C-alpha positions as CSV (number, residue, x, y, z in Angstrom):
1,X,-26.1,-33.5,-9.5
2,X,-22.4,-33.6,-9.5
3,X,-20.6,-30.8,-9.4
4,X,-17.8,-29.9,-12.0
5,X,-14.2,-29.0,-10.9
6,X,-13.9,-25.6,-9.2
7,X,-10.5,-25.3,-11.6
8,X,-12.2,-26.0,-15.0
9,X,-14.8,-23.2,-13.6
10,X,-12.5,-20.8,-13.4
11,X,-10.7,-22.2,-16.7
12,X,-7.2,-21.9,-14.2
13,X,-5.1,-25.0,-13.2
14,X,-4.0,-26.1,-9.2
15,X,-0.5,-24.8,-10.2
16,X,-2.2,-21.1,-11.0
17,X,-1.2,-18.3,-8.6
18,X,-3.9,-16.2,-6.3
19,X,-3.4,-13.6,-8.9
20,X,-3.8,-15.6,-11.8
21,X,-7.5,-17.3,-10.0
22,X,-8.3,-13.6,-9.4
23,X,-7.6,-12.7,-13.2
24,X,-9.8,-15.3,-15.0
25,X,-12.7,-14.9,-12.1
26,X,-13.0,-11.2,-13.0
27,X,-12.5,-11.8,-16.7
28,X,-15.7,-15.0,-16.2
29,X,-17.3,-13.0,-13.8
30,X,-17.8,-9.7,-15.9
31,X,-19.0,-12.1,-19.1
32,X,-21.6,-13.8,-17.3
33,X,-22.5,-10.9,-15.0
34,X,-26.8,-10.3,-14.9
35,X,-26.8,-7.0,-15.6
36,X,-25.1,-7.6,-19.1
37,X,-27.2,-10.9,-19.5
38,X,-30.5,-9.5,-18.5
39,X,-33.0,-12.6,-18.0
40,X,-30.8,-15.0,-18.8
41,X,-30.8,-18.0,-16.7
42,X,-28.3,-19.7,-17.6
43,X,-26.0,-16.7,-17.3
44,X,-27.4,-16.3,-13.9
45,X,-26.2,-19.7,-13.2
46,X,-22.5,-19.8,-14.6
47,X,-22.7,-16.5,-12.3
48,X,-23.0,-18.6,-9.3
49,X,-21.2,-20.9,-10.4
50,X,-18.0,-18.7,-10.8
51,X,-18.4,-17.5,-7.4
52,X,-18.8,-20.5,-5.6
53,X,-15.5,-22.0,-7.2
54,X,-14.0,-18.5,-6.4
55,X,-14.8,-18.1,-3.0
56,X,-13.0,-21.8,-2.6
57,X,-10.0,-21.1,-4.6
58,X,-9.4,-17.5,-3.7
59,X,-9.4,-18.8,0.5
60,X,-5.7,-20.9,1.1
61,X,-7.7,-23.0,4.1
62,X,-10.5,-23.7,1.7
63,X,-8.3,-24.5,-1.1
64,X,-6.0,-26.7,0.4
65,X,-8.9,-29.1,1.7
66,X,-10.7,-29.1,-1.8
67,X,-7.3,-30.0,-3.2
68,X,-7.0,-32.9,-0.6
69,X,-10.6,-33.9,-0.5
70,X,-12.2,-32.4,-3.2
71,X,-16.1,-30.9,-3.1
72,X,-16.5,-33.3,0.4
73,X,-13.5,-31.3,1.9
74,X,-15.0,-27.9,1.4
75,X,-18.3,-28.7,3.0
76,X,-15.9,-29.8,6.8
77,X,-15.8,-26.9,9.2
78,X,-19.1,-25.5,8.0
79,X,-17.3,-24.3,4.7
80,X,-19.5,-23.0,1.5
81,X,-22.1,-24.9,0.4
82,X,-22.8,-23.0,-2.6
83,X,-25.1,-19.5,-3.3
84,X,-28.8,-19.8,-4.1
85,X,-29.2,-16.8,-5.7
86,X,-27.6,-13.7,-7.1
87,X,-28.5,-11.5,-4.4
88,X,-26.6,-14.3,-1.9
89,X,-23.6,-13.1,-4.1
90,X,-24.4,-9.6,-3.7
91,X,-24.8,-10.0,0.4
92,X,-21.3,-12.3,0.4
93,X,-19.2,-9.8,-1.2
94,X,-20.7,-6.4,-0.5
95,X,-22.8,-4.2,-1.4
96,X,-22.0,-2.9,-4.8
97,X,-25.3,-3.2,-6.2
98,X,-26.8,-0.9,-2.6
99,X,-28.3,-4.0,-1.6
100,X,-25.4,-5.5,1.0
101,X,-23.8,-4.7,4.5
102,X,-20.9,-2.8,5.1
103,X,-17.5,-4.2,4.1
104,X,-14.9,-4.0,0.8
105,X,-16.6,-6.4,-2.2
106,X,-14.5,-7.7,-4.6
107,X,-17.1,-6.0,-7.3
108,X,-15.9,-3.0,-6.3
109,X,-12.5,-3.7,-7.7
110,X,-13.8,-5.6,-10.6
111,X,-16.4,-3.2,-11.6
112,X,-15.4,-0.1,-10.6
113,X,-18.7,0.2,-8.1
114,X,-19.3,2.4,-4.7
115,X,-20.2,1.5,-1.4
116,X,-23.1,3.7,0.2
117,X,-20.4,4.3,3.2
118,X,-18.9,6.7,0.8
119,X,-15.2,7.6,0.5
120,X,-12.8,9.1,2.7
121,X,-12.0,12.5,2.0
122,X,-9.1,12.9,0.3
123,X,-6.3,15.4,1.6
124,X,-4.0,17.1,-0.9
125,X,-1.9,15.5,-3.7
126,X,0.4,13.1,-3.2
127,X,4.1,14.1,-3.5
128,X,6.5,12.5,-6.4
129,X,9.0,9.9,-5.3
130,X,12.8,11.4,-6.0
131,X,15.8,9.1,-7.2
132,X,19.3,10.0,-6.2
133,X,22.8,8.6,-6.3
134,X,25.2,7.6,-3.6
135,X,28.6,6.8,-5.0
136,X,30.4,4.5,-2.6
137,X,34.5,3.3,-2.1
138,X,35.0,-0.6,-1.3
139,X,36.1,0.4,2.2
140,X,32.9,2.0,2.6
141,X,30.8,-1.0,1.5
142,X,33.2,-3.5,3.0
143,X,31.9,-2.1,6.4
144,X,29.0,-0.3,5.7
145,X,28.7,3.2,6.5
146,X,26.2,6.2,7.4
147,X,26.3,8.8,4.8
148,X,24.2,12.3,5.4
149,X,22.6,13.5,2.2
150,X,21.8,17.3,1.4
151,X,18.6,16.6,-0.6
152,X,17.0,19.4,-2.7
153,X,13.3,18.6,-2.5
154,X,9.4,20.1,-1.6
155,X,9.0,20.1,2.2
156,X,6.0,21.5,3.8
157,X,5.7,24.8,3.8
158,X,6.1,26.3,8.0
159,X,4.1,29.5,7.5
160,X,1.0,27.7,6.8
161,X,1.7,24.1,8.0
162,X,1.2,22.6,4.5
163,X,-2.5,23.8,4.4
164,X,-1.6,26.4,1.4
165,X,-4.2,28.4,3.4
166,X,-3.8,31.7,5.8
167,X,-6.0,29.6,8.4
168,X,-9.1,27.5,8.7
169,X,-10.6,30.6,7.8
170,X,-8.5,30.6,4.0
171,X,-10.8,27.7,2.8
172,X,-14.1,27.9,1.9
173,X,-16.4,24.7,0.8
174,X,-16.3,23.0,-2.5
175,X,-19.4,24.6,-4.3
176,X,-19.5,21.3,-6.9
177,X,-19.5,18.4,-4.5
178,X,-20.9,20.4,-1.5
179,X,-17.9,19.6,0.5
180,X,-18.4,16.1,0.0
181,X,-15.1,15.8,-2.3
182,X,-16.9,12.9,-4.2
183,X,-19.1,13.0,-7.4
184,X,-21.5,10.4,-7.4
185,X,-23.8,8.8,-10.6
186,X,-26.3,6.5,-9.5
187,X,-27.7,3.9,-12.2
188,X,-30.5,1.2,-11.8
189,X,-31.4,-2.2,-13.1
190,X,-33.7,-5.3,-12.2
191,X,-31.0,-6.1,-9.5
192,X,-30.8,-2.6,-7.4
193,X,-29.1,0.3,-8.4
194,X,-25.2,0.8,-9.4
195,X,-23.3,3.8,-7.6
196,X,-20.3,5.0,-9.3
197,X,-18.3,7.2,-6.8
198,X,-15.2,9.5,-8.3
199,X,-13.4,12.5,-6.7
200,X,-14.7,15.9,-7.4
201,X,-12.6,17.3,-10.0
202,X,-13.0,20.7,-8.8
203,X,-11.3,20.6,-5.4
204,X,-9.5,16.9,-6.7
205,X,-11.3,15.1,-3.5
206,X,-10.7,17.5,-0.7
207,X,-13.9,19.1,-0.4
208,X,-12.5,22.7,-0.1
209,X,-11.1,24.9,-1.9
210,X,-8.8,27.7,-1.2
211,X,-9.8,31.4,-1.3
212,X,-6.9,32.9,0.7
213,X,-3.8,31.7,-0.4
214,X,-0.5,31.5,1.8
215,X,1.9,34.0,1.1
216,X,4.9,31.7,1.7
217,X,4.1,29.0,-1.0
218,X,1.2,30.5,-3.0
219,X,-1.7,28.1,-2.0
220,X,0.8,24.8,-2.8
221,X,1.3,24.1,0.9
222,X,5.1,23.3,0.1
223,X,8.2,25.1,-0.5
224,X,11.9,24.3,-2.4
225,X,14.2,23.8,0.4
226,X,17.4,21.4,1.1
227,X,17.0,18.9,3.8
228,X,19.8,16.7,5.4
229,X,18.8,13.2,5.4
230,X,20.7,10.4,7.3
231,X,20.8,7.1,5.6
232,X,22.4,3.6,7.1
233,X,24.1,1.4,4.1
234,X,24.8,-2.2,5.2
235,X,27.9,-4.0,4.3
236,X,27.8,-6.0,1.0
237,X,26.0,-3.7,-1.3
238,X,26.5,-3.9,-5.1
239,X,26.0,-1.6,-7.6
240,X,22.5,-1.0,-8.6
241,X,20.7,-2.0,-5.1
242,X,18.5,1.0,-3.9
243,X,17.7,1.8,-0.6
244,X,14.2,3.5,-0.1
245,X,13.3,6.0,2.5
246,X,9.6,5.8,2.8
247,X,8.1,9.4,3.1
248,X,11.1,11.2,2.4
249,X,10.7,12.4,-1.2
250,X,8.8,15.6,-2.5
251,X,6.1,16.7,0.2
252,X,2.7,16.3,-1.4
253,X,0.5,19.7,-2.0
254,X,-1.8,20.9,0.5
255,X,-0.9,17.9,3.1
256,X,-0.7,15.3,0.4
257,X,1.0,12.0,1.6
258,X,5.0,12.6,0.9
259,X,6.4,10.4,-2.0
260,X,9.2,8.3,-1.3
261,X,13.1,9.0,-1.9
262,X,15.5,5.6,-3.4
263,X,18.6,6.2,-3.1
264,X,20.7,4.1,-5.7
265,X,24.1,2.8,-4.8
266,X,27.1,3.5,-7.1
267,X,30.7,1.7,-6.9
268,X,34.0,4.1,-7.3
269,X,36.8,2.7,-8.6
270,X,39.4,1.9,-6.9
271,X,42.9,2.4,-7.0
272,X,44.0,-1.3,-6.4
273,X,41.4,-3.5,-5.8
274,X,38.5,-5.2,-8.2
275,X,35.8,-6.3,-6.6
276,X,34.6,-9.5,-7.6
277,X,30.9,-10.8,-5.8
278,X,32.5,-10.2,-1.7
279,X,36.1,-10.9,-3.2
280,X,39.0,-8.4,-3.9
281,X,41.1,-9.4,-6.7
282,X,45.0,-7.6,-6.2
283,X,47.6,-7.4,-9.1
284,X,50.8,-8.0,-7.3
285,X,53.8,-7.5,-10.0
286,X,56.5,-9.8,-9.1
287,X,59.7,-9.3,-10.0
288,X,62.0,-12.0,-11.2
289,X,64.3,-13.0,-8.8
290,X,61.5,-12.6,-5.6
291,X,59.0,-15.3,-7.8
292,X,62.3,-17.3,-8.2
293,X,63.8,-17.1,-4.7
294,X,60.4,-16.4,-2.9
295,X,59.7,-13.4,-0.5
296,X,57.9,-11.3,1.8
297,X,56.4,-8.7,0.1
298,X,53.6,-5.6,1.5
299,X,50.4,-5.8,-0.4
300,X,47.4,-3.2,0.3
301,X,44.4,-4.1,1.8
302,X,40.8,-2.7,2.7
303,X,42.1,-2.1,6.2
304,X,45.7,-0.8,5.4
305,X,48.9,-2.9,4.4
306,X,50.0,-6.6,5.2
307,X,52.6,-8.7,4.8
308,X,52.4,-11.5,2.0
309,X,54.7,-14.6,1.8
310,X,55.8,-15.3,-1.7
311,X,57.2,-19.3,-2.2
312,X,60.6,-19.8,-4.4
313,X,59.3,-20.5,-7.5
314,X,55.9,-18.6,-7.6
315,X,54.6,-18.5,-11.3
316,X,53.2,-15.5,-13.4
317,X,49.4,-15.8,-13.3
318,X,49.3,-17.6,-9.7
319,X,46.2,-16.9,-7.8
320,X,46.9,-16.6,-4.0
321,X,44.8,-16.3,-1.3
322,X,44.6,-13.9,1.9
323,X,41.2,-15.2,3.6
324,X,38.7,-13.5,4.9
325,X,40.3,-9.8,3.9
326,X,37.6,-8.8,1.6
327,X,34.2,-7.7,1.9
328,X,32.0,-8.2,5.0
329,X,28.6,-10.0,3.1
330,X,25.4,-8.2,3.4
331,X,23.5,-9.2,6.8
332,X,26.2,-11.4,7.8
333,X,28.9,-11.4,9.8
334,X,31.5,-13.8,7.7
335,X,34.0,-11.8,4.5
336,X,35.2,-12.8,1.4
337,X,38.7,-12.9,0.7
338,X,41.8,-11.0,-0.8
339,X,42.9,-12.8,-4.0
340,X,46.3,-11.7,-5.2
341,X,47.5,-12.5,-9.0
342,X,50.9,-12.5,-9.7
343,X,52.6,-11.1,-12.3
344,X,56.1,-11.7,-12.7
345,X,58.1,-8.6,-14.0
346,X,59.8,-9.0,-17.0
347,X,62.7,-6.7,-17.6
348,X,62.7,-4.7,-20.8
349,X,66.4,-3.0,-20.5
350,X,69.3,-4.8,-19.7
351,X,72.9,-3.6,-19.6
352,X,75.6,-5.6,-20.6
353,X,76.6,-6.9,-17.2
354,X,72.9,-8.3,-16.7
355,X,72.9,-9.5,-19.8
356,X,76.2,-11.9,-19.3
357,X,74.8,-13.2,-16.1
358,X,71.4,-14.0,-17.5
359,X,73.4,-15.8,-20.6
360,X,75.3,-17.9,-17.9
361,X,72.0,-18.6,-16.4
362,X,70.2,-19.7,-19.6
363,X,72.9,-22.7,-19.9
364,X,71.4,-24.1,-16.4
365,X,68.8,-26.8,-16.6
366,X,66.9,-24.8,-14.0
367,X,66.1,-22.1,-16.3
368,X,64.8,-24.3,-19.2
369,X,61.9,-25.8,-19.5
370,X,61.7,-29.4,-18.3
371,X,62.9,-31.2,-22.2
372,X,62.2,-34.7,-20.9
373,X,58.5,-33.5,-19.8
374,X,58.3,-31.2,-23.3
375,X,59.1,-34.5,-24.8
376,X,56.6,-36.7,-22.9
377,X,53.9,-34.4,-23.7
378,X,54.6,-33.5,-27.7
379,X,54.7,-37.5,-27.8
380,X,51.3,-37.8,-26.1
381,X,50.2,-35.4,-28.7
382,X,51.0,-36.8,-31.7
383,X,50.0,-40.3,-30.4
384,X,46.6,-38.9,-29.9
385,X,46.3,-37.3,-33.1
386,X,47.5,-40.5,-35.4
387,X,46.1,-43.5,-33.4
C-alpha cells in the first residue's frame, strides 16, 4: 500500500518550522489519542500514522533524507520503519502510560503526564527579574565603559544561608506529601495507567516546612539589601538595548533560583552632537566672511577639539565629513564619522558703516546670483510647462 505524504498527515508544508510541525502534531495526536477514542481502530491507525510522521519530520537528518528521497530515504541507515502498534509508540516516546522505559516523553509535554522516575524536589521559590535604567553619554557609548551600579534588591540571608530556618533542626517533613514534595494522582485505562504529578501545595514542592524561622529573614531566606554590581557596556550600543545579567536579580525565597537583572540603556542628550547611527552630527555656525573667504575653525569632537578647514565659498547647509570621528561600532574596531553641518550666520543688526560696505558689495556680480544661470533655469522651466 502506498504511504501517505508525511507533510499531508501532519497538515503542514515543507516550509513549516519545527515549532509549527510540533504544534500540529500535538493537536492531531490529542484528537486521535486512544484514551479519547477507546475501541476505535481507525483512530488508532491515524494515531500510529501521526507518530511515524512526527518521528521523521521532527528529526533534522531524517527530514532532510525524506525531502530528498521520499519514503525510501527514511529507510536508509536503519531509519524508522513505522510503528506496528500503540505500545510501540508509548515505548518509543516514553512511559507516560507506565509501560515504557526511562527517559522523557513527548507525551509528558503534550498530555501533562508524569513518569515513574518521579520529579526532582523543588528548592524554594524563584526570585523575580529586575529592570533598571542606565543613562550613558555619547562619549561612553563611543568607547564602551564599565559601570559600577548600586542596586537595591533581595539578597540571600547570611544568618541562615538562605534556608529561612534556624539550622537543619528548624525544618520538619511536610505531612501532606510525606517529604516527597509532590502529589500524585493515578488514573487507569485499557492501555495502562496515567500518572499526574504536581508540586505539593502545602510545601510548594520543597518536601519540608519551617518550624523554627530565622530571626533575621523571618523564614524567607532573603533580606532587602544594596549590592554593588559591575557591568561592562560595549561601544556602539543604542537606546533601548539592554544587558541581561543572569542570576543577579532578586534572590529566591528559601534558596530558590535568583532572578535576572536587565539593564536597559538610555542615551543622555549631548550639548553639541546629534547621533545618527554610528555617525554624529555637529551644527557649525559660520560667519558670512569665513564662509566666503574660507577659514580654519576649531570644532568639538568626542575626544576633545580638532581643526577643520573651511573652503572659500562654502554654502549654508553643506555637510563636511570628519572621517572616523564618530562612534566606535558595536563589536567592531571601525568607527562612524563626524558630520559638520554648516549654517552661515546672517547678522541681525548692522551699523551705518557696515550697511554702506554691504551696499557697495551688492553691486558686485560676485555678490549676486548668476543672472545668466537664473534666466536659463527660468527658460527651461517654462519650456517644460508649455511644451
